[in-house]
C-alpha positions in Angstrom: 18.1 3.3 -12.3 21.0 0.8 -12.3 20.1 -2.8 -13.3 21.0 -3.9 -9.7 17.8 -2.5 -8.3 15.9 -5.0 -10.4 18.3 -7.9 -9.5 18.2 -7.7 -5.7 16.3 -10.6 -4.1 15.2 -11.9 -0.7 13.4 -9.0 0.8 9.7 -8.3 1.3 9.4 -4.5 1.9 10.7 -1.2 0.7 10.6 1.9 2.9 8.5 3.9 0.4 7.9 7.0 2.5 10.2 8.8 4.9 11.1 12.5 5.5 14.1 12.4 3.3 12.8 10.7 0.2 9.7 9.1 -1.4 10.8 6.0 -3.4 7.8 5.7 -5.8 9.9 5.3 -9.0 12.1 2.7 -7.3 9.0 0.8 -6.2 7.4 0.8 -9.6 10.7 -0.3 -11.2 11.0 -3.2 -8.8 7.3 -4.2 -9.3 7.7 -4.0 -13.1 10.6 -6.4 -12.9 8.2 -9.0 -11.4 9.4 -8.6 -7.8 6.7 -9.0 -5.1 7.8 -6.2 -2.8 5.5 -4.2 -0.5 5.6 -0.7 0.9 5.9 0.8 4.3 5.9 4.4 5.7 8.3 5.5 8.4 9.0 8.8 10.1 12.6 7.8 10.6 12.8 10.2 13.5 14.9 9.0 16.4 13.7 11.7 18.8 10.0 10.8 19.5 9.7 14.0 21.6 9.8 16.0 18.4 6.0 16.3 18.2 6.0 18.3 15.0 8.0 15.7 13.0 6.4 12.5 14.1 3.2 11.0 12.8 3.7 12.0 9.1 4.6 8.7 7.6 2.6 5.7 8.9 2.2 2.0 8.1 -1.4 0.6 8.3 -1.9 -3.1 8.7 -5.0 -5.2 8.0 -5.9 -8.1 10.2 -8.0 -9.5 13.0 -5.5 -10.0 15.8 -3.5 -7.0 17.1 -0.5 -9.0 18.5 2.6 -10.2 16.8 1.1 -13.6 15.8 -1.6 -11.8 13.9 0.4 -8.9 12.4 3.6 -10.6 11.1 1.7 -13.0 8.7 -0.3 -10.0 7.4 2.9 -8.0 6.8 4.4 -11.0 4.9 1.3 -11.1 2.7 1.5 -7.3 1.9 -1.7 -6.7 3.8 -0.6 -3.2 4.7 -0.5 0.3 3.3 1.9 3.3 3.5 0.4 6.6 4.5 1.7 10.2 4.0 0.0 12.8 6.2 0.4 16.5 5.5 2.3 18.5 8.1 0.0 20.8 10.1 1.9 23.5 12.1 -0.4 23.6 15.1 -1.7 20.0 15.1 -1.5 18.3 18.5 -0.5 14.7 19.0 -4.1 13.8 19.9 -5.3 15.4 16.7 -2.8 13.4 14.7 -3.9 10.3 16.4 -7.6 11.0 15.5 -6.6 11.5 11.8 -4.6 8.3 11.8 -7.6 6.4 13.3 -9.9 7.9 10.7 -7.7 6.6 7.9 -8.5 3.1 9.1 -12.1 3.6 8.0 -11.4 4.8 4.4 -11.2 1.5 2.5 -14.2 -0.8 2.4 -13.1 -3.5 0.0 -11.3 -4.4 -3.2 -12.9 -6.8 -5.6 -11.4 -8.7 -8.6 -14.0 -10.2 -11.0 -14.1 -11.0 -14.7 -10.8 -9.4 -15.4 -11.5 -6.1 -13.7 -10.7 -4.6 -10.3 -12.9 -2.4 -8.2 -12.1 -0.4 -5.1 -14.9 0.7 -2.9 -14.4 3.3 -0.1 -16.6 4.2 2.8 -16.9 7.8 1.7 -15.9 10.0 -1.3 -12.3 11.2 -1.5 -10.5 13.8 -3.5 -9.0 11.3 -5.9 -8.5 7.6 -6.5 -5.7 6.5 -8.9 -4.7 3.1 -10.3 -1.0 2.6 -11.3 0.2 -0.4 -13.3 3.3 -1.7 -15.0 6.2 0.8 -15.4 4.5 3.3 -13.2 1.8 4.1 -15.8 -1.3 5.9 -14.5 -4.0 3.5 -15.8 -7.1 5.3 -14.5 -8.2 7.9 -12.0 -11.3 9.7 -10.8 -12.0 12.6 -8.5 -14.6 13.2 -5.8 -15.6 9.6 -5.7 -15.9 6.6 -3.5 -15.2 3.9 -6.0 -13.2 3.1 -9.1 -13.6 0.1 -11.5 -10.9 -0.7 -14.1 -10.3 -3.6 -16.5 -7.1 -5.7 -16.1 -5.0 -6.6 -19.2 -2.8 -9.7 -19.5 0.4 -7.7 -20.2 0.2 -5.9 -16.9 2.2 -7.4 -14.0 0.8 -5.4 -11.1 -1.8 -2.8 -10.1 -1.6 -0.5 -7.1 -4.1 2.1 -5.8 -3.3 5.5 -4.5 -5.9 7.5 -2.6 -5.8 11.2 -2.0 -8.0 12.5 0.8 -9.6 15.9 1.1 -7.0 17.0 3.7 -4.1 16.0 1.2 -3.3 12.7 3.1 -2.0 10.1 0.6 -2.6 6.4 1.0 -0.5 4.0 -1.0 -2.1 0.5 -1.0 0.2 -2.5 -1.7 -0.1 -4.0 -5.1 -2.4 -6.6 -6.6 -0.3 -9.0 -8.6 -0.8 -12.1 -10.7 -0.3 -15.5 -9.0 0.5 -18.1 -11.5 0.3 -21.8 -11.8 4.1 -22.4 -12.2 3.7 -26.1 -12.9 1.7 -25.2 -15.9 4.3 -22.7 -16.9 7.0 -25.4 -16.8 4.9 -27.5 -19.2 4.4 -24.5 -21.5 7.2 -24.4 -24.1 6.8 -20.7 -24.6 7.1 -20.1 -20.9 4.4 -17.5 -21.0 1.7 -16.8 -18.4 -1.5 -18.4 -19.4 -4.0 -15.9 -18.3 -7.1 -17.8 -19.3 -7.8 -19.6 -16.0 -4.3 -20.6 -14.9 -3.3 -17.4 -13.2 -5.3 -15.3 -10.8 -4.9 -11.9 -9.3 -3.8 -11.9 -5.8 -5.5 -9.2 -3.6 -3.5 -8.6 -0.4 -6.2 -6.3 1.1 -8.7 -7.7 3.4 -10.7 -5.1 5.3 -10.6 -3.2 7.6 -7.3 -1.7 8.8 -6.6 -2.9 12.3 -3.3 -1.4 13.5 -1.4 1.8 12.6 2.4 1.8 13.2 3.6 5.3 14.0 5.7 7.2 16.5 2.6 9.0 17.6 1.5 6.0 19.7 4.9 5.7 21.4 5.0 9.4 22.1 1.5 9.4 23.6 2.4 6.5 25.8 5.4 8.4 27.2 3.3 11.5 27.9 1.0 9.4 30.1 3.8 8.5 32.5 
């Protein structure tokens, strides 16, 4: 990738998933450069009456309040996830809606303790993967509901991918190091002091509250 992708500033999100492209390599490149950029999924379909095409790429948001005052702050914190649902030829809008609602119940919690991270799900899934700096697959396990992995000081971020039995893929936004920058200014070497002066930021409270997809808009139009 050109160096410019690492040099761009002043944005919070990347459209990770859409029908034309999936920008996983771009995202890992940006995160590896130390940028705190989060992911969204978007159908990018301007005709919401195309029932077959909508509802494949979804953004899930965590939170406790389903209005703008509750959702915008959660988005700014990265408390969201991008979801890629497989295309089912004969699936109705209502069936898509049920699948999307069920995804909200997948993640139970993410815990960081003693330099390790653990993800706990509410039921077993096909696969859980943890990706770290430069897009390296750090760990994975199949047919499980949890994964625990140690965190190393030279890693700048960690992100989970979850593969469900029906091939739905969930891309959680990254955990990243939040550093005491005043201490860094005092440090002649300018290196992150991991022993107590930096902490891992976990932008994932539970549970998912809202799903943003064109399925909701389409169902509203069909009720009028």
